N, C-alpha and C positions, 0 to 999 in steps of 0.2 A: 641623678641621685639613686634612682631605682636600679640603674646598671651596677653601681658600686655595692648597693645593698645585696643584690642577687649574687654578685661575685663573692662577697664576704660570706654569705650563707653557703655557697658552694664549697668553700674552703674552710669552713668552721671546724671540721674534723681534723684537718691538718694543723690548724692553729692550736687545737687542744693537744695534739701530739707534740707540737713544738714546745708548748708550755710544760708538759710532763717531762719531756726530754731535758729542758733547761733545769728543772728541779733536780732530776736524777744526776745530771752532770755536776751540778754545784756541790752535791754531797756524796759523790761516788767514792771518794777516798776517806770519808769521815766515819769513824766508828759509831758516833752518835747519830749520823744521818740527819734527817730533818729536825730531830730534837735539838740540834745545835742552834736552830733559829730561836729556841727558847733560852738555851744556856748562855749564848753569846751576849745578848743584850743585858741579861741579869749580871753577868760578870763585869761587863763594861760599866753598868750603872754603879756597881759596888766600888770599882776603882775610881771612877769620876767623883763619886760621893766622898770617898776618903780624901782624895787629893784636893778637890776644889772646896769641899766642905771645910776642910782644915785651912786651906789657903785664904779663903774669903771669910772665914769665921762664921760660916752659916750653920747654926745649930737647929734650924727648923726640921722637925722630924719628917715633913713631907717633901724635903729637898730631893730625895731619890726619885719621887714621882715627877717632880719638875724636870729633872735631868732626863728621865726615861721618855717623857712625852716628846721632848725635843730630839733626843738621840734616835728614837725609832723612826720618826718621819724623815730626819736627815739621812739616815742609813738607807732607807728605801729609795729616796731621791737619788742618792749617790750611786747605789748599785744599779738602779733602773736606767739611769742616763748613761752610765759607763757600759752597761750591757747593750743598750741600743746603739751606742757609738760604734761598737765592734761587731754588731749583728750581721751586717752585710758581708764583711770580709770573713767572718768566722763561718759563714754558710756559703762561701764561694763555690765549694764543690757541688752542692745541690743546685745553686743558681746556674751553673754552667751545664748541668745535665738535663734538668727538667724545668718546665715553666711553672712558676708559682708566683702569685702576686707578691712583689718584693716588700710591700708594706707589712706583710705578715711577720717578717723577721724582727724588726724593731718592736712591733706590737707585742709579739710573744715574749721578748726580753723584758718588757715592762710588766706584762701580765704575770709571768712566773715569779718575778721579784715581789709583785703585789700580793700574790698568794702567800709567800713566805712572810711578808710584812704583816698580813692579817693574822697569821698564826702567832707571830711574836707578840701581838697585842694581849695574848693570854697572860704573859708575864706582867704586863702593865696592870691588868685587872687584879691579879693576885697581890702584887705589891701595893696597889692602891688600897685594897681592903685591909691588908695587914697593917698599913700605916695610918689608917683612919680616914682616907679620902673616899667618902661614900658617894654613890651616884645621886644626882639631883635632876630636876626637870631640865636643867641646862645641858645635860648629857645628850639631849636630842640634837644638839649642834654638832656632835662628833661626826656623824656621817657627812656633814658639809665639808669638814676638813679632810676627811678620807677621800671624798670625791675630788676635791680641789688638788690634793697632792698627787693623785693619779693623773689628772688632766695636765698639771704642770710638768710632771715627769715625762708624760707622753709627748707633749709639745716640744719640750727641750730635746727629748730623745730623737724625734724625727729630724730636727735641724742638725743635731750632731751626727746622726746616721748618714745624712747626705754629705756633710762636710768631711766626715771621717774617711769616706771612700777616696776622695781626691787629695786630701791633706792628712797624711798619716800621723804627722806630729800633733794633731789635734788631741790624740789620746793622752799625751803627756801634758799638754797645755790645760786640758780639762781637769786633770788630776790636781794641778796647781789652783785652778779656779775653784774647785770644790773645797779646797782648804780655806780659801777666802770666804766662800759661802758659809762654811761651818762656823767660822769665827764671827760672822755677822748674823747668826741665827739665835744668839743668846741661849745656847744649849745648857751651859753650865754656869752662867752668871745672870744676874738680874739686869733687865733693860734700864733700870734706874741708874746704873753706873754710867751708862752712856748719856743719859739725860743730864746728869750733872756736868759732864764734860762738853756738852754741846754737839755730840756726834750721833744723837738719836736718829737723825734723818737717814743714816746708813741702814738701820733696821727697817724703817718704813718703806724703803725702796727695794728691799729684799723680799720678793713674793713668797719665798719659802718660810721666812720668819713670820710673815702675815698668816700663813696657814698654820704654823706651829702655835702662834698666839691664839688662833681660833680654837684649836684642839685643846690647848691648856685651859681656856675659858670654859670649855665643855667639861673638862675633868674636875676643875676646881670650883664649879658652881657659879660661874659669872656669865654675864651677857657678852657675847662676842662683839668685837669692834667692827661695825658695819663698813667702815672705810677700808679696813684690811680685807674684808670679804670681797668688796667690789674691785679693789685693786688686784687681788690674787686671781679672781675670776677673769677679769679683763686681760690680765697678762697671760694667763693660761690659754684663753681662747685665741688671742693674737698669735701666740707661739705655735699653737696647733695649726692655725691657718697658714702661717709662714712655712712651717715644717712640711705640711702636706703639699703646698704649692711647689716648693723647690724639690721635694722628693719626687713628685710626679714628673716635673720638668726634666730632671737629671737621671731618672732611673734607667733609661735605655743606654746610658753611657757607663753604667756601673761595670758591665761586663768587660770593658776595656781597661779597667783599673784594678780589678780584684785578682 
């Protein structure tokens, strides 16, 4: 463990540079630059509120906050895992020239998306205050959700980064899987709709929904579901363990496939 800690500290400057590089590349052709991380979720929230607020007849004035809490966490998970999936192949030129611990590439992909995600929370804060969703003592639960979504994204990202090197079609399959994940996260509909149909178990087995539920509890002044917390934490830890194990086992073969 000390060996890996020393290695990480030795390359922390490079990790920082990779994170900065990722942010710059993401917005290099955008006029708004990083401000787009604030504008995009706001515009998406407005569209989803108009469409699904009308479709489902939801007149609750806090509905935009409900949508935004789910959308922000899902968007981070989606971007972080897709970035990690492509991280080894997209850095193939550097991998072939110099030695750098390969785990830094998927880690940096998750980190730079996490930075953008944290910035986008400014929109959530502003919208919540405008619509009358004020902070309570339960807001102290929010960091739990923020940590869990990072761990979940990193764990899944490490698995995908390994598989993506040997199986190129994983990129397209994961895009389809993310669509399924999105629709089972109750981003723009109430979980009660599935409860009535008997399909609520789908949500309970989706760890990202569990994290979103914890975050919403923090925002709306409710006690989080402890079962959701334990499930999301356990799932994230297991995925990180699996991801690190297979990544370490296969990383020496990456050079043959990139």
